[in-house]
C-alpha positions as CSV (number, residue, x, y, z in Angstrom):
1,M,0.1,-15.5,-0.1
2,K,-2.8,-13.3,1.2
3,E,-1.3,-13.5,4.7
4,D,2.0,-12.0,3.4
5,Q,0.0,-9.3,1.6
6,Y,-1.8,-8.5,4.8
7,L,1.5,-8.2,6.7
8,H,3.0,-5.9,4.2
9,L,-0.1,-3.7,4.1
10,V,-0.4,-3.5,7.9
11,R,3.3,-2.5,8.1
12,L,2.7,0.2,5.5
13,A,-0.4,1.4,7.3
14,W,1.6,1.8,10.5
15,D,4.4,3.7,8.7
16,L,1.8,6.0,7.2
17,H,0.2,6.5,10.5
18,K,3.5,7.8,11.9
19,L,3.6,10.3,9.0
20,G,0.1,11.5,9.9
21,L,-2.0,9.7,7.3
22,S,-5.2,7.7,8.0
23,A,-5.2,4.3,6.4
24,M,-7.5,1.2,6.6
25,V,-6.7,-2.4,5.6
26,E,-9.5,-3.8,3.5
27,L,-10.1,-7.6,3.6
28,P,-12.8,-8.3,1.0
29,T,-14.1,-11.8,0.8
30,G,-12.8,-13.5,-2.3
31,K,-10.6,-10.6,-3.4
32,E,-7.1,-9.3,-2.7
33,P,-6.5,-7.4,0.5
34,A,-5.8,-3.7,0.0
35,L,-4.9,-0.6,1.9
36,L,-7.2,2.4,1.6
37,V,-5.4,5.7,2.3
38,S,-7.6,8.7,3.0
39,R,-7.2,11.8,0.8
40,A,-9.3,14.7,-0.5
41,A,-9.8,13.2,-3.9
42,G,-11.1,9.9,-2.5
43,P,-9.2,6.9,-1.1
44,L,-6.0,5.8,-2.6
45,R,-6.1,2.0,-3.0
46,I,-2.8,0.3,-2.5
47,M,-2.1,-3.4,-3.2
48,A,0.8,-5.6,-2.2
49,L,1.8,-7.8,-5.0
50,R,4.7,-10.2,-5.6
51,F,6.5,-10.1,-8.9
52,K,9.5,-12.3,-9.7
53,G,10.0,-13.0,-6.0
54,T,9.9,-9.3,-4.9
55,W,7.1,-7.7,-3.0
56,F,5.8,-4.3,-4.3
57,F,3.2,-1.8,-3.3
58,T,1.2,-0.6,-6.3
59,W,-1.5,2.0,-6.7
60,G,-1.8,1.8,-10.5
61,R,-0.4,0.2,-13.6
62,G,2.5,2.6,-14.5
63,D,6.1,2.2,-13.5
64,G,5.8,5.4,-11.4
65,Q,2.9,3.8,-9.4
66,R,4.8,1.2,-7.5
67,V,7.6,0.9,-5.0
68,R,9.3,-2.1,-3.4
69,A,7.5,-3.1,-0.3
70,L,10.7,-3.4,1.8
71,S,12.1,-0.1,0.5
72,S,12.9,2.5,3.2
73,E,11.1,5.1,0.9
74,A,7.9,3.1,0.5
75,S,5.8,5.1,3.0
76,N,7.2,8.4,1.8
77,R,6.3,7.6,-1.9
78,V,2.8,6.6,-0.8
79,W,2.5,9.8,1.4
80,E,3.5,11.9,-1.7
81,M,0.7,10.2,-3.8
82,A,-1.8,10.8,-1.1
83,Q,-1.2,14.6,-1.1
């Protein structure tokens, strides 16, 4: 599962790079991988999680803080949150 998380996060990092954002994939030992997106208020930490068979990117616990990983709008939603 962590390999799938990594693949989703790298794809998102590349999409964000094309939008002009700096992002770094974090691979901590013994923890879930994450994407750290640079922003003025400090890095935005994004996780790739699977829920009921669907992959999501999440950056918090609220409904407005997640987007389907395979959605065409995923990078734009994250870009908005990083502003």
